[in-house]
VEXRO-358744 format. One record per atom (N, C-alpha, C, O): residue in one letter; chain; x, y, z. Coordinates in nm, 2 decimals, always signed. Atoms other than C-alpha are relative to their C-alpha. Layout:
<ketors>
KETOR rest kette      u      v      w
KETOR    a     A      X      Y      Z
...
</ketors>
This chain:
<ketors>
KETOR rest kette      u      v      w
KETOR    m     A  -0.02  +0.12  -0.08
KETOR    m     A  -5.79 +18.86 +15.45
KETOR    m     A  +0.12  +0.02  +0.09
KETOR    m     A  +0.23  +0.06  +0.04
KETOR    s     A  -0.12  -0.02  -0.09
KETOR    s     A  -5.57 +18.87 +15.76
KETOR    s     A  +0.07  -0.13  +0.02
KETOR    s     A  +0.01  -0.24  +0.01
KETOR    h     A  -0.08  +0.11  -0.02
KETOR    h     A  -5.29 +18.64 +15.83
KETOR    h     A  +0.08  +0.02  +0.13
KETOR    h     A  +0.15  +0.12  +0.14
KETOR    d     A  -0.07  -0.01  -0.13
KETOR    d     A  -5.16 +18.58 +16.18
KETOR    d     A  +0.12  -0.08  +0.00
KETOR    d     A  +0.12  -0.21  -0.02
KETOR    m     A  -0.13  +0.06  +0.00
KETOR    m     A  -4.79 +18.50 +16.21
KETOR    m     A  +0.00  -0.11  +0.12
KETOR    m     A  +0.07  -0.21  +0.11
KETOR    k     A  -0.01  +0.09  -0.11
KETOR    k     A  -4.85 +18.33 +16.55
KETOR    k     A  -0.06  -0.14  -0.04
KETOR    k     A  +0.00  -0.24  +0.01
KETOR    d     A  +0.06  +0.13  +0.04
KETOR    d     A  -5.07 +18.06 +16.39
KETOR    d     A  +0.11  -0.08  -0.07
KETOR    d     A  +0.11  -0.21  -0.05
KETOR    d     A  -0.11  +0.08  +0.08
KETOR    d     A  -4.77 +17.96 +16.16
KETOR    d     A  +0.10  -0.05  +0.10
KETOR    d     A  +0.15  -0.16  +0.08
KETOR    k     A  -0.09  +0.04  -0.09
KETOR    k     A  -4.54 +17.94 +16.46
KETOR    k     A  -0.05  -0.12  +0.08
KETOR    k     A  +0.02  -0.22  +0.11
KETOR    d     A  +0.06  +0.11  -0.08
KETOR    d     A  -4.78 +17.72 +16.66
KETOR    d     A  -0.01  -0.13  -0.07
KETOR    d     A  -0.01  -0.24  -0.01
KETOR    k     A  +0.01  +0.13  +0.07
KETOR    k     A  -4.81 +17.47 +16.38
KETOR    k     A  +0.13  -0.08  +0.00
KETOR    k     A  +0.13  -0.20  -0.01
KETOR    d     A  -0.13  +0.06  +0.00
KETOR    d     A  -4.44 +17.40 +16.41
KETOR    d     A  +0.03  -0.06  +0.14
KETOR    d     A  +0.13  -0.13  +0.16
KETOR    k     A  -0.02  +0.05  -0.14
KETOR    k     A  -4.47 +17.32 +16.79
KETOR    k     A  -0.07  -0.13  +0.02
KETOR    k     A  -0.18  -0.15  -0.02
KETOR    r     A  +0.05  +0.13  -0.05
KETOR    r     A  -4.52 +16.97 +16.92
KETOR    r     A  +0.02  +0.00  +0.15
KETOR    r     A  +0.11  +0.06  +0.20
KETOR    s     A  -0.02  +0.01  -0.15
KETOR    s     A  -4.57 +16.88 +17.28
KETOR    s     A  +0.01  -0.15  +0.03
KETOR    s     A  -0.04  -0.24  -0.03
KETOR    i     A  -0.01  +0.13  -0.06
KETOR    i     A  -4.48 +16.58 +17.48
KETOR    i     A  -0.05  +0.02  +0.14
KETOR    i     A  -0.01  +0.11  +0.22
KETOR    v     A  +0.06  -0.01  -0.13
KETOR    v     A  -4.69 +16.53 +17.79
KETOR    v     A  +0.06  -0.10  +0.10
KETOR    v     A  +0.08  -0.22  +0.07
KETOR    y     A  -0.07  +0.08  -0.11
KETOR    y     A  -4.52 +16.40 +18.11
KETOR    y     A  -0.09  -0.01  +0.12
KETOR    y     A  -0.17  +0.08  +0.15
KETOR    t     A  +0.06  +0.02  -0.13
KETOR    t     A  -4.65 +16.27 +18.44
KETOR    t     A  +0.11  -0.01  +0.10
KETOR    t     A  +0.21  -0.08  +0.08
KETOR    i     A  -0.09  +0.01  -0.12
KETOR    i     A  -4.47 +16.32 +18.77
KETOR    i     A  -0.07  -0.08  +0.11
KETOR    i     A  -0.18  -0.05  +0.15
KETOR    e     A  +0.05  +0.08  -0.11
KETOR    e     A  -4.52 +16.05 +19.03
KETOR    e     A  +0.10  +0.02  +0.12
KETOR    e     A  +0.22  +0.02  +0.10
KETOR    e     A  -0.08  -0.02  -0.12
KETOR    e     A  -4.40 +16.11 +19.38
KETOR    e     A  -0.03  -0.11  +0.11
KETOR    e     A  -0.15  -0.14  +0.14
KETOR    c     A  +0.01  +0.11  -0.10
KETOR    c     A  -4.34 +15.84 +19.65
KETOR    c     A  -0.05  +0.07  +0.13
KETOR    c     A  +0.00  +0.17  +0.17
KETOR    q     A  +0.06  -0.05  -0.12
KETOR    q     A  -4.55 +15.90 +19.96
KETOR    q     A  +0.08  -0.03  +0.12
KETOR    q     A  +0.06  +0.03  +0.23
KETOR    q     A  -0.08  +0.04  -0.12
KETOR    q     A  -4.29 +15.73 +20.18
KETOR    q     A  +0.14  +0.07  +0.00
KETOR    q     A  +0.17  +0.13  +0.10
KETOR    c     A  -0.14  -0.06  +0.00
KETOR    c     A  -3.94 +15.85 +20.07
KETOR    c     A  +0.01  +0.13  -0.08
KETOR    c     A  +0.11  +0.20  -0.07
KETOR    g     A  +0.00  -0.13  +0.07
KETOR    g     A  -4.04 +16.15 +19.85
KETOR    g     A  +0.07  +0.01  -0.14
KETOR    g     A  +0.07  +0.11  -0.20
KETOR    v     A  -0.07  +0.00  +0.13
KETOR    v     A  -3.85 +16.04 +19.54
KETOR    v     A  -0.11  +0.03  -0.11
KETOR    v     A  -0.22  -0.02  -0.11
KETOR    k     A  +0.09  -0.03  +0.11
KETOR    k     A  -4.00 +16.18 +19.21
KETOR    k     A  +0.04  -0.07  -0.12
KETOR    k     A  +0.16  -0.08  -0.15
KETOR    n     A  -0.03  +0.07  +0.13
KETOR    n     A  -4.02 +16.00 +18.88
KETOR    n     A  -0.08  +0.07  -0.11
KETOR    n     A  -0.20  +0.09  -0.10
KETOR    k     A  +0.06  -0.06  +0.11
KETOR    k     A  -4.09 +16.17 +18.55
KETOR    k     A  -0.01  -0.11  -0.11
KETOR    k     A  +0.08  -0.18  -0.14
KETOR    r     A  +0.03  +0.10  +0.10
KETOR    r     A  -4.25 +15.95 +18.28
KETOR    r     A  -0.09  +0.06  -0.11
KETOR    r     A  -0.16  +0.16  -0.08
KETOR    i     A  +0.10  -0.04  +0.10
KETOR    i     A  -4.45 +15.98 +17.96
KETOR    i     A  -0.14  -0.02  +0.05
KETOR    i     A  -0.17  -0.12  +0.11
KETOR    f     A  +0.14  +0.00  -0.04
KETOR    f     A  -4.82 +16.05 +18.02
KETOR    f     A  -0.06  -0.13  -0.06
KETOR    f     A  -0.04  -0.16  -0.18
KETOR    k     A  +0.08  +0.11  +0.05
KETOR    k     A  -5.05 +15.75 +17.98
KETOR    k     A  -0.15  +0.04  +0.01
KETOR    k     A  -0.19  +0.11  +0.11
KETOR    v     A  +0.14  -0.03  +0.00
KETOR    v     A  -5.42 +15.77 +17.90
KETOR    v     A  -0.05  -0.06  +0.13
KETOR    v     A  -0.02  -0.17  +0.17
KETOR    g     A  +0.06  +0.04  -0.13
KETOR    g     A  -5.61 +15.75 +18.23
KETOR    g     A  +0.08  +0.06  +0.12
KETOR    g     A  +0.03  +0.06  +0.23
KETOR    d     A  -0.07  -0.07  -0.11
KETOR    d     A  -5.35 +15.95 +18.43
KETOR    d     A  -0.08  +0.12  +0.04
KETOR    d     A  -0.14  +0.19  -0.04
KETOR    y     A  +0.05  -0.12  -0.05
KETOR    y     A  -5.48 +16.22 +18.65
KETOR    y     A  +0.07  +0.04  +0.14
KETOR    y     A  +0.12  -0.05  +0.20
KETOR    v     A  -0.06  -0.05  -0.12
KETOR    v     A  -5.35 +16.43 +18.94
KETOR    v     A  -0.07  -0.06  +0.12
KETOR    v     A  -0.19  -0.07  +0.13
KETOR    y     A  +0.05  +0.06  -0.12
KETOR    y     A  -5.39 +16.26 +19.28
KETOR    y     A  -0.04  -0.15  -0.02
KETOR    y     A  -0.09  -0.21  +0.07
KETOR    k     A  +0.02  +0.15  +0.03
KETOR    k     A  -5.42 +15.91 +19.12
KETOR    k     A  +0.12  -0.07  +0.06
KETOR    k     A  +0.23  -0.03  +0.05
KETOR    f     A  -0.11  +0.09  -0.05
KETOR    f     A  -5.22 +15.64 +19.30
KETOR    f     A  +0.06  -0.07  -0.11
KETOR    f     A  -0.01  -0.12  -0.20
KETOR    g     A  -0.08  +0.06  +0.11
KETOR    g     A  -4.95 +15.51 +19.08
KETOR    g     A  +0.05  -0.14  +0.05
KETOR    g     A  -0.02  -0.21  +0.12
KETOR    g     A  -0.06  +0.13  -0.03
KETOR    g     A  -4.73 +15.20 +19.11
KETOR    g     A  +0.08  +0.01  +0.13
KETOR    g     A  +0.06  +0.09  +0.21
KETOR    s     A  -0.09  +0.01  -0.11
KETOR    s     A  -4.46 +15.11 +19.35
KETOR    s     A  +0.12  +0.08  -0.03
KETOR    s     A  +0.17  +0.09  -0.14
KETOR    c     A  -0.12  -0.07  +0.01
KETOR    c     A  -4.16 +15.33 +19.42
KETOR    c     A  +0.12  -0.09  -0.04
KETOR    c     A  +0.13  -0.20  +0.01
KETOR    l     A  -0.11  +0.08  +0.05
KETOR    l     A  -3.85 +15.21 +19.24
KETOR    l     A  +0.11  -0.01  +0.11
KETOR    l     A  +0.19  -0.11  +0.11
KETOR    r     A  -0.11  -0.01  -0.10
KETOR    r     A  -3.63 +15.30 +19.55
KETOR    r     A  -0.05  -0.08  +0.12
KETOR    r     A  +0.03  -0.16  +0.17
KETOR    c     A  +0.04  +0.06  -0.13
KETOR    c     A  -3.83 +15.19 +19.86
KETOR    c     A  -0.12  -0.09  -0.01
KETOR    c     A  -0.16  -0.15  +0.09
KETOR    k     A  +0.11  +0.08  +0.03
KETOR    k     A  -4.13 +15.01 +19.71
KETOR    k     A  -0.13  +0.06  +0.07
KETOR    k     A  -0.23  -0.01  +0.08
KETOR    g     A  +0.11  -0.07  -0.06
KETOR    g     A  -4.37 +15.26 +19.88
KETOR    g     A  -0.10  +0.03  -0.12
KETOR    g     A  -0.06  +0.02  -0.23
KETOR    s     A  +0.10  -0.04  +0.11
KETOR    s     A  -4.69 +15.38 +19.69
KETOR    s     A  +0.03  +0.14  -0.05
KETOR    s     A  +0.07  +0.23  +0.02
KETOR    t     A  -0.02  -0.13  +0.06
KETOR    t     A  -4.66 +15.67 +19.45
KETOR    t     A  -0.14  +0.06  -0.03
KETOR    t     A  -0.24  +0.00  -0.04
KETOR    l     A  +0.12  -0.08  +0.03
KETOR    l     A  -4.91 +15.95 +19.38
KETOR    l     A  +0.04  +0.09  -0.11
KETOR    l     A  +0.14  +0.15  -0.11
KETOR    i     A  -0.02  -0.10  +0.11
KETOR    i     A  -4.94 +16.15 +19.06
KETOR    i     A  -0.02  +0.14  +0.05
KETOR    i     A  -0.13  +0.17  +0.10
KETOR    t     A  +0.01  -0.14  -0.06
KETOR    t     A  -4.86 +16.51 +19.16
KETOR    t     A  +0.00  +0.11  -0.11
KETOR    t     A  -0.04  +0.22  -0.08
KETOR    m     A  -0.01  -0.10  +0.11
KETOR    m     A  -4.82 +16.68 +18.82
KETOR    m     A  -0.01  -0.06  -0.13
KETOR    m     A  +0.04  -0.17  -0.16
KETOR    i     A  +0.01  +0.03  +0.15
KETOR    i     A  -4.91 +16.65 +18.45
KETOR    i     A  +0.03  +0.12  -0.07
KETOR    i     A  -0.04  +0.22  -0.05
KETOR    y     A  -0.03  -0.12  +0.07
KETOR    y     A  -4.76 +16.89 +18.21
KETOR    y     A  +0.06  -0.03  -0.14
KETOR    y     A  +0.10  -0.15  -0.17
KETOR    a     A  -0.06  +0.02  +0.13
KETOR    a     A  -4.64 +16.94 +17.85
KETOR    a     A  +0.12  +0.08  -0.02
KETOR    a     A  +0.13  +0.19  +0.03
KETOR    e     A  -0.12  -0.08  +0.04
KETOR    e     A  -4.30 +17.04 +17.72
KETOR    e     A  -0.01  +0.01  -0.15
KETOR    e     A  -0.04  -0.09  -0.22
KETOR    y     A  +0.01  -0.02  +0.15
KETOR    y     A  -4.30 +17.19 +17.37
KETOR    y     A  +0.14  -0.01  -0.06
KETOR    y     A  +0.24  +0.03  -0.01
KETOR    v     A  -0.12  +0.02  +0.08
KETOR    v     A  -4.04 +17.09 +17.11
KETOR    v     A  -0.03  +0.05  -0.14
KETOR    v     A  -0.15  +0.05  -0.18
KETOR    n     A  +0.01  -0.05  +0.14
KETOR    n     A  -3.98 +17.23 +16.77
KETOR    n     A  -0.03  -0.12  -0.09
KETOR    n     A  +0.04  -0.22  -0.09
KETOR    g     A  +0.03  +0.11  +0.10
KETOR    g     A  -4.13 +17.02 +16.49
KETOR    g     A  +0.10  +0.02  -0.12
KETOR    g     A  +0.16  +0.12  -0.14
KETOR    t     A  -0.09  +0.00  +0.11
KETOR    t     A  -3.94 +16.93 +16.18
KETOR    t     A  -0.08  +0.01  -0.13
KETOR    t     A  -0.02  +0.01  -0.24
</ketors>
């Protein structure tokens, strides 16, 4: 029976998924927690700085160590 050490390490990793929204008018970027239904090129809400429309430009996960 083989035992893979990598599998044990992966069990301790947890990920947090983030969405990046970018304002189409002023270019400001906002990082927030991913919401179900997010997808790249989806129009988001209003920009917090200039009230322009935002577009989701990136969705990614950051891995954190589990406890």
